[in-house]
N, C-alpha and C positions, 0 to 999 in steps of 0.2 A: 357313622350314620349321617352326619352332616355332609360329608363328601358325597355319599350316595345320593342324598336328596338334591344336592346342587347339580350333580351330573344329570340326573333324570330330568330335572326342570329345564336345563339348558337344551337337552336333546328334544324335548317336546316343543320348546319355543322355536328351535331351528327348523324342525320339520314343518311347523305351521307357517314359517316365513317362506319356504320354498313353494312357488306356484305350480311347478311341474316336476315330474321325476326326471332324473338325469338322462335316462334312456330316451324319453320323449323329447327332451331338449335337443339331443343329438339327432334324432330323426327329423325334427323340424329344421335343424341347421342343414342337414343334407338336402332336404327338399328345397330350401331357399337357395342353396348353392346350385342345384340343378336349374332352378328358375333363372338365376343370374346367367348361367351358361347358355340357356335357351335365348335369353334376351340378347346376349352378345352375338350369338349365331344369327338371330333374326336381323340384327342391325347390319351385320356384314352382308346378308342376303339382299336386304333392301337397298343398301348403298350400291352394291354391284349392279342390281337391276336398274337402279336409277341412272347409272352411267350408260348402260346398254340402251335404255329408253331415250335418253338425250342424244346418244350417238345415232340412233335410228332416225330421230326427228331431224337432226342436222343433215344426214345423208339424203333424207327424203326431200329436203328443200333443194338440194343440188342435183339429185338424180331421182326422177319420178319412178324409175324402174328398179328401185333398190330392193323391193320385195322379191324380184325375180333373180337377183344376183346371189352368188354363193354366200357372201358375207351377210346379206340381209336375211337369207333363209336360216343361216346359223344363229344369228341374233334372235330371230323369232323362236327358234327351237330352244334356245337357252331360257328365254322368258317363260315358255310353256312348261318347263321342268320345275319351276319354282312355285311356291305357294304365295301368289301375289294378288292384290285386288284386281277384280275383273278378268282374271286369267282364264276363267271358263268361257267367257264371251270371246276372248282372243283365240282360244283353241277352236271354237266352232267356226269363226270367220276364216282362220288360216286353213282349216280342213276343206271348207267349201271353196276357198280360193285356189288351193292346190288342184282340186278336182276340176274346177272351171278352166284353169290355166292349161291343163292337159287336153282339154277338148276344144278350146277356143283360142283365138289370137289375143294379143295384149290390148287391142282396141275394141274388143267385144264389150258391149254395155254391161253385161253381168260381171265380167272380170274387173272393169273399171269401178263398178259399184262396190265389189268386195274389197278392192284396194282402199277405197274411201272408208269402209267400215273398219278395216284393220288400222288405218291411221287414227280414226276416232277412238278405237279401243286403246291404242297406245297412249293417247293423250289422257284418257280417263285413268289408265293404269299409273301414269306418271303422277297425276294429281293425287291418286290414292296412296301411292308410296310416299310422296312428299308430305301427306297428311299424317301417315302412320309413324314416320321416323321421329318427329318431335315428341311423340307420346312415350316412346321407349325409355328415354332417360329418366322420366319421372317414375315409371314403373321400376326401373333399376334402382333409383334412389330409395324408393319405398322398401324394396327388398333388402337393400344394404342397411337401412335403419333397423329393420326387423332382425337382421343377422347380428348387428351390434348389440341389440337388446338381449338376444339369446346368449351371446358370448358373455355379456355381463352377468347373466343369471348363472351360466356355467362357472364363471369365476367365483361368484358368490357361493355356489354349491360346493366347489372345490375347497374354498376357504372354510366353510362351515364343516365340511367333512374332516379337514385337517384339525380344526379346533375340537371337534367331537372326539377324534382319535386321541388328542392330547388330554382331554378331560377323562377319557376312558382309561388312558395309561395312568393318570393320577389316581383314579379310583382303584385300579388294580394294585398299585403300589400300597395304597392305604389299606386295602383289603388284606394284602399279604402281611403287612405289619400287624394288623389287628389280629389275624389268625395266630401269628407267632406269639403275640402277647397273651392271648387266651391260653395257648399251650403252656407257656411259662407260668401263668397264674395257676393253672390246674396242677402243674408239678409242684409249685410252692405250697399249695394247699395240701397236697398229698404228703409232702415232707413234714409239714407242720403236724398233721394228724398222726403220722407215724411216730414223730418225736414225743408228742404229748401222751400217746397211748403205749409207748414202748415199755414202760415199767410194768404195766399190767399184762403185757404179752409174753414175759419171760418168767420162769420158775427156777429158783436156785436149788440145785440138788445137793451139791457138796460145798458147804460153806468154807471159806478160807480160814486157816489157822496158822499160828506162829510156831516155828520149830522150838523144841525144848533144848536142843543141843546145837552148837555151832557146826556148820557143815565142814569147815576146815579151820586150822590144819588137822590132818589125821595123823597122829603120831604113830599109829600102827604101820603105816606105810613108809615111815622114815627108816 
């Protein structure tokens, strides 16, 4: 009985100490891991975009017609494919610039104006990317801390589960011994009752007697 009470008390105490169920902890851990993967992917995207933006700015200083070159068009196309700050404004300006370039010469005022807008959009995009990049490590660190906390909870949950299994095993052993002792006690009580009441349970029909003559030797057979 003492073993049972101790085991039940420990189980209740351990359950109260666990803040979340194990399944919920694992779901949160998966969600955090997906967040860390997204941050890592976002960091790569921003860094690659920053290199492209800086390269376009450098080319633009040396070649004013870079937006009409194949390398410039390819760089602009790569930037428009990504989710970057002010990318919507860049798409609009590039679309208008492509349409105006097909209709007018490079010196046409509308074409020159759109080139200036594209250059301004690229500068704004670069500043936006440079502003966003330093924020990602702090978000990553926060998720890593949360992940470490959940891992600690999982370790605690695993340890408690093992401890509970150990206590449950002890309880099972004690329960088996207890049942065996109860069975032996019942058998002993039954044997005692049979022994004490045995004299009253039997009736002597033919009482024993002593023989009047010896059984041997039989001289008649000699």
